[in-house]
C-alpha positions as CSV (number, residue, x, y, z in Angstrom):
1,M,0.0,0.0,0.0
2,P,1.5,3.4,-0.9
3,D,2.2,6.0,1.8
4,K,1.6,9.7,1.5
5,T,4.7,10.1,-0.6
6,G,3.6,7.4,-3.0
7,S,6.1,4.8,-2.0
8,K,4.9,1.4,-0.8
9,M,4.5,0.7,2.9
10,D,5.2,-2.8,4.2
11,G,2.8,-4.6,6.6
12,E,4.7,-3.4,9.7
13,Q,4.4,0.3,8.6
14,Q,0.7,-0.2,8.0
15,K,0.2,-1.6,11.5
16,K,2.1,1.4,13.0
17,G,0.0,3.8,11.0
18,K,-3.3,2.3,12.2
19,L,-2.0,2.1,15.7
20,G,-1.0,5.7,15.6
21,K,-4.5,6.7,14.5
22,A,-6.1,4.6,17.2
23,V,-3.8,6.2,19.8
24,K,-4.7,9.7,18.6
25,V,-8.5,8.9,18.7
26,S,-8.2,7.3,22.1
27,L,-6.2,10.3,23.5
28,G,-8.8,12.6,22.0
29,L,-11.6,10.7,23.6
30,L,-9.8,10.6,27.0
31,G,-9.1,14.4,26.7
32,G,-12.8,15.0,26.0
33,L,-13.8,12.8,28.9
34,S,-11.3,14.6,31.2
35,L,-12.8,18.0,30.3
36,L,-16.3,16.6,30.9
37,M,-15.4,15.1,34.2
38,G,-13.7,18.4,35.2
39,Y,-16.9,20.2,34.4
40,V,-19.1,17.7,36.3
41,S,-16.7,17.9,39.2
42,A,-16.7,21.7,39.2
43,A,-20.5,21.7,39.0
44,G,-20.7,19.2,41.9
45,M,-18.4,21.4,44.0
46,K,-20.5,24.5,43.1
47,E,-23.7,22.6,44.1
48,S,-22.1,21.4,47.4
49,E,-20.8,24.9,48.2
50,I,-24.2,26.5,47.5
51,E,-26.0,23.9,49.6
52,S,-23.6,24.4,52.5
53,E,-23.9,28.2,52.4
54,A,-27.7,28.2,51.9
55,R,-28.3,25.7,54.7
56,K,-26.4,27.7,57.3
57,P,-29.4,30.1,58.0
58,I,-31.6,27.1,58.6
59,D,-29.2,25.6,61.1
60,D,-28.8,29.0,62.7
61,F,-32.6,29.4,62.9
62,F,-33.0,26.2,64.9
63,A,-30.0,27.0,67.1
64,A,-31.6,30.4,67.9
65,L,-35.0,28.9,68.4
66,N,-33.7,26.4,70.9
67,A,-31.7,29.1,72.7
68,R,-35.0,31.1,72.9
69,D,-33.1,34.0,71.2
70,L,-35.7,36.0,69.2
71,E,-33.2,38.6,67.9
72,R,-30.9,35.9,66.5
73,S,-33.9,34.1,64.9
74,R,-34.9,37.3,63.2
75,K,-31.4,37.6,61.7
76,T,-31.8,34.3,59.8
77,L,-34.7,35.7,57.7
78,H,-34.8,38.0,54.7
79,Y,-37.6,40.6,54.7
80,P,-40.2,40.9,53.5
81,H,-40.5,37.3,54.8
82,I,-43.3,35.0,53.7
83,Q,-44.7,32.3,56.1
84,I,-47.3,29.8,55.1
85,A,-48.9,27.6,57.7
86,G,-51.6,25.4,56.2
87,A,-53.6,27.8,54.0
88,D,-52.7,30.9,56.1
89,V,-50.2,33.2,54.5
90,G,-48.4,35.9,56.4
91,I,-46.0,38.5,55.0
92,L,-43.7,40.0,57.5
93,E,-42.4,43.4,56.3
94,S,-39.6,43.7,58.8
95,A,-37.8,41.9,61.6
96,A,-40.0,43.6,64.2
97,D,-43.0,41.7,62.7
98,F,-41.4,38.3,63.4
99,E,-42.4,36.9,66.8
100,I,-42.0,33.6,68.6
101,N,-44.3,32.9,71.5
102,F,-41.9,31.0,73.7
103,Q,-44.3,31.0,76.6
104,G,-47.0,29.5,74.5
105,L,-44.6,26.8,73.2
106,A,-43.6,26.0,76.8
107,D,-47.2,25.8,77.9
108,E,-47.8,23.1,75.3
109,G,-44.8,21.1,76.6
110,W,-42.2,22.3,74.1
111,T,-38.6,22.3,75.3
112,Y,-36.7,22.2,72.1
113,S,-36.9,21.4,68.4
114,T,-34.9,19.0,66.2
115,L,-34.2,19.4,62.5
116,D,-34.8,15.7,61.5
117,S,-34.0,16.1,57.9
118,C,-33.0,18.9,55.5
119,T,-32.7,18.1,51.8
120,M,-31.9,20.5,49.0
121,R,-34.4,19.9,46.2
122,H,-33.7,22.7,43.7
123,F,-31.1,25.4,43.5
124,C,-29.6,28.2,41.4
125,D,-26.9,30.7,42.4
126,E,-29.4,33.0,44.3
127,K,-32.1,30.6,45.6
128,V,-32.4,27.2,47.1
129,H,-35.5,25.1,48.0
130,F,-35.1,22.8,51.0
131,E,-37.5,20.1,52.1
132,L,-37.4,19.9,55.9
133,Q,-38.8,17.7,58.6
134,F,-38.6,18.9,62.1
135,S,-40.0,17.9,65.5
136,M,-41.1,19.6,68.6
137,R,-39.8,17.8,71.7
138,Q,-40.6,17.7,75.4
139,A,-38.2,17.8,78.4
140,N,-38.0,13.9,78.4
141,D,-36.9,14.1,74.7
142,S,-40.1,12.6,73.4
143,R,-41.6,14.1,70.2
144,Y,-45.1,15.5,70.4
145,A,-45.3,17.0,66.9
146,T,-43.5,16.5,63.6
147,Y,-43.8,18.9,60.7
148,Q,-43.0,18.7,56.9
149,A,-42.0,22.0,55.4
150,L,-40.6,23.7,52.3
151,W,-38.2,26.5,53.1
152,I,-36.8,28.8,50.4
153,V,-33.5,30.4,51.1
154,T,-32.2,33.3,49.0
155,R,-29.0,35.2,48.6
156,R,-29.5,39.0,48.6
157,N,-26.6,41.4,48.7
158,G,-24.3,38.5,49.2
159,A,-26.0,37.1,52.3
160,W,-28.1,33.9,52.5
161,A,-31.2,34.0,54.6
162,I,-34.6,32.3,54.8
163,Q,-37.1,34.1,52.5
164,C,-40.1,31.8,52.8
165,R,-41.3,29.1,55.2
166,S,-44.1,26.9,54.2
167,I,-45.1,24.4,56.9
168,F,-47.8,21.7,56.7
169,P,-49.8,21.2,59.9
170,S,-48.4,18.4,62.1
171,S,-49.7,15.0,60.9
172,S,-48.2,13.4,64.0
173,Q,-49.1,14.0,67.5
174,F,-47.1,12.1,70.1
175,S,-47.5,11.7,73.8
């Protein structure tokens, strides 16, 4: 078989030529896969970073709630803040509008709350939807209510905070 110059190539030269092409194709595929894996890895790192940053105000909210620290709780929210409990919708224009009736909670037996699960469901650079389950607990650590919720956390002016809390009524009452 003639080579590019017109001279005949022997069988050994033909094998080397085919092998060279196969190596070039394989290296091209590996390079493409490496770029793709780098992109997927970077996207995964970005997702993990966003989830971690956006989850912080949720963790801070429960820490403040359990510390009975109203001011610290208020700082975990963006305003106006939307809260939906069942079909009731409330819009809190400012931090001063956000209240927690700690005495009322204590009267029903509440001692503290646990964040049982918090799963990121959707995200972009400025907003994350989290599906939560949390429980109300008594002094003996028993649960007396568990809630399912969707909380939306947004980043405004570089700061992540909870923009909306939608909570389903407790389907579980414990004694």
